[in-house]
N, C-alpha and C positions, 0 to 999 in steps of 0.2 A: 504493500500500500504506500509506504514511504517512497519507494523507488518510483512508483507511478506519479506521485506528487512532484518529486524532484524532476522527473522527465517532463511533466506538464509545465512546471515552472520554467525550465530551461527553454522549452519550445516557445512558450509565451514571450520570454525575454528575447529570443531570437527573432520572433515576428515583430516585436516592437522596434528592435534595432533595425531590422530590414525596412520597416515602414518609414523610419526617420532618415535612413541613409541611402535608400534606393533612389530617390529623386536626385541626390547629389551625385551618385555613381552614374546615373542616366545622363546628367548634365555634363559630367567630365568626359564620358565616352563620346557623346555627340559633338563635343567641342573639337574633336579630331575627325569629324565626318567630312568626306570630300565634297558632298553635295549640300544644298541648302535645306534638305529635308531634316525635320526634327523627329521623324518617326522611323525612317529606314536608313540604316548605316550602309553606305555604298563603298566605303574604302577609307583608309587612313590618309590624313592630310593635315598640314599645318597652315593651310591657306587662311583660316579665320584668325589665327594668331598673328599672321603677317598683316592682315587687314587691321586688326586691333592696334598693333604697334604703329601702323601708318596713320591711323585715325587720330589726328591731333586733339580733337574735341574729347574723345574718349580718354586719352592719356592725361589731358588737363583735368578731367573730372576725377580720375584716380589720384592725381597729385593733390588736388584740392581736398579730397576725402582724407588722405593720409595726413596732410599738413594740419587740417582742422582738428582731426582726432588727436594727434600728438600734442598740439598746443593746448587744446581744451583739457586733455588728460592731465598735463603738467600743471596748468593753472588751477583746475578744479581740485586736484590732489593737494596742492599747497593750501588753498583756501579751506578745503574740507578738514584737513588736519589741524590747522590753526583754530578753526571754529569748534571742532570737537574737543580739543584740549581746553579752549576757553570755556566752553559750556560745562565741562567737568568741574570747573572751579567756580561756577556761577551759583547763585541762589536757586533753590528748587523751583520757585515760581517762574524765574527767568528761563531756567533750563527747560521746564515743561512747555512754556509758551513757544520758545524757539523751536523745539522739537515738533510741536504741532504744526507750526508754519513750515518746517522743513519737510514734514510728511505730506503736506498738501499737494505739492507738485507731483509726487510719486503716485498719488491716488487720482489726480486730476486727469481726465482724458487728454491725450496728446493734441487733439484737434482744438480743444479749448485753449491749451497753453500756446499753441501755434498762432491762433487768432489774436490772443492777448499780446504776444510779443510783436506781431505784425502791427497791431494798432498802436502799441507803444512807440515803435520806430516811426510810424507815420505821424503820430501826434507831435513828436519832437523833431520832425523833419530830418530824420537820419536817413541818408541815402542807403538803400538796401544793396547788399553785395557780400563780399567775403567777410568784412568785419562784423556785419550784423549776424551772419551765420555763426561766426566764431563766438560772439558774445552769447548768442542763444544756446549754443552747445555747452558753454561754460556754465550757464545758468541752470540747465536741466541736469548736468552731470554732477555738480557739487553736492546736491542732496544725497545722491547715491554714495558718495565718498564718506560723508558724515555718518550716514546710516551704517556703513561698513566698519568704521573706526570706533564708534561709540561702545560696542560690546567689549572690545579689547581694553578700552580705557576703564570701563566699569570693573574689569577683572584685576586692575592694578591696585596696589596698596596706595591709599590716598596720601600717605605720608612719605612716599618714595622721593619726591622732589625735595621736600624739607630735609630728609635724611642726607641727601646728596649735598645740599647747601651747608648743612651742619658740618660735613666733612671737608668743606673748603671749596666746593664747586660754585661757580657763578650761576645766576638764573639761566643764562644762555647755555652753559655747559650742562646744567641739570636737564634742560629741555632736549638738547641735541644728543647728549651722550647717555642719558638715563631713560627719559620718557619715550623718545622717538624709537630707539631700538626695541623697546618692549612692545610697542604697538605696530611695528613694521609689518607683520602679517596682515593686519587690518588695512594698513595704508596700501600695501601691494594689491590686495584683493579689491579694494576700492578703486585703485587706478585701472585695474583690468576691466572692472565693470564700466567705468567711465569711458574707457577706450572703445569697448564693445558697443555701448549705447550711442556714442558719437559716430562711430564708423557705420553703424546700421541705420541711423535715423533718416527718415524720409519726410514725414508729415511736417515737422517743425522746420526742417531745412527748406522745404518747398515753399512755405509761407514767408520766410524771412529773407530769402535770397533775392537777388536781382542783378541787373547789368550782365546777364549771361553767365553768371557764376553758378556752376552745377557741381554737386557731389555725385558720387557713383550711383546712389539710390535714385536720384532724379534722372540721371542719364539712362539708367536701365529702364525706368518708367517710360521715358519718351521713346526709347527704342523698342519697347515691348508691343507697341501698337502696330508694328509691321514685323514680318518674319526676318530675323537677323541673327544668324548663328554666332556672330561676334559676341552676343550677350553671354553665350555659353563659355566662350574663350575667356572673357574678362572675369566672369564669375569663377571659373576654374582657377584663374590666376589668384584671385582673392582667397579662395579656399586653400591654395598652396601656401600663400603667405601666412595665413592664420595657423595652418598646420605646423609650419616651421617655427612660428612664434610659440605655439603651445609646447612643442618639443623642447625648445630652448628653455622655456620657463620651468618645465618639469625636470629636465636633465641637469641644468646648471646647479640647482640646490643639491641634487644627489652627488654630483662630482665634488662640490664643496664639502659636503658631509664626509665623503670618503677621504678627502685630503685632510680634513680636521682630525678624523680618527687615526690616520697614518701619523700625523704630527704628534698626537697624544701618545701613541704607542712608542714613537721614537723618543719622546721626552721621558716616558716611563722607563724605557730601556736604558736611557742615559743616566737616570737617577739611580738605577740599580747598580 
C-alpha cells in the first residue's frame, strides 16, 4: 500500500513538473526550427537567432530590461535594507503603520499601481521614458526587499549592535560588520526577488514608459500579434541567462563552503 502511494506521489510530481516545463522545452526546441511554423519542426537552424541579433529594436529592449532590472535591484536593495533596519529600531506604532503601507502595494492589483504611477508622472509633467520606468520599478521592488529582510532582523538579538559598540565599534562598523552580515541571506533573497519582479514586469512598464523605450515584456507583447519565431529565440536566450545565473548563485556558496572547510581542516592540522 505504501509503495503504491509512493509511486502515485512520484507520478503526480512528474506530471506537475512536465506541465510546468513542457511549454519551455517546446519553446526552446522550436527556436531552432528552420521554418516559421510553430507546430511542425522541419529541421535544425539558427536563422531566428541570427535575425534576433540583427534586430536592433529587439536587442535594445533586452539591454533596457537588463539595465533597468540591475539598477532597480541595486537601489531597491539598499533602500529596503536601510528601511528594514530603521523600522526594527522604531516604535511599535510607527513600525506597524509603515509595514501596513509597505504591504499595500504587494496586495494592490498591478493595473491599479500602473495607472496610479502613470497619473503621477502626468500630473507632475514628467516626460515618460527610461527614467520613469526605472523609478516605477524601484518603487514596486522595494516593498519586496523589506518584506524579505524583516524576518531575519526579527531573529537577531536586539542588543547585538549595542554589544558591538560597547566593544569599541562605531555605529557604522556595528551596522556594516555586525548587523548586515547577519541579515545577508534576507538581503540576497530580497535582491533576487526584486530582480525577478523587475525583469518580468509588463503591466506597470507598459503604462509608465514612453518615447519608444521598451523592455523585453513589451517587445514580446507587440511581436506576439503576428507569427514571429524570433520570440522563441529571445525567450530561449533569457531562459539560458536565468539558468546560468541560478547555477552560479547555487554553486558559488557550495564552493565557498568547501574552501572554508578545507581552510578549517588545514588550520586544525597546523594547530596539532
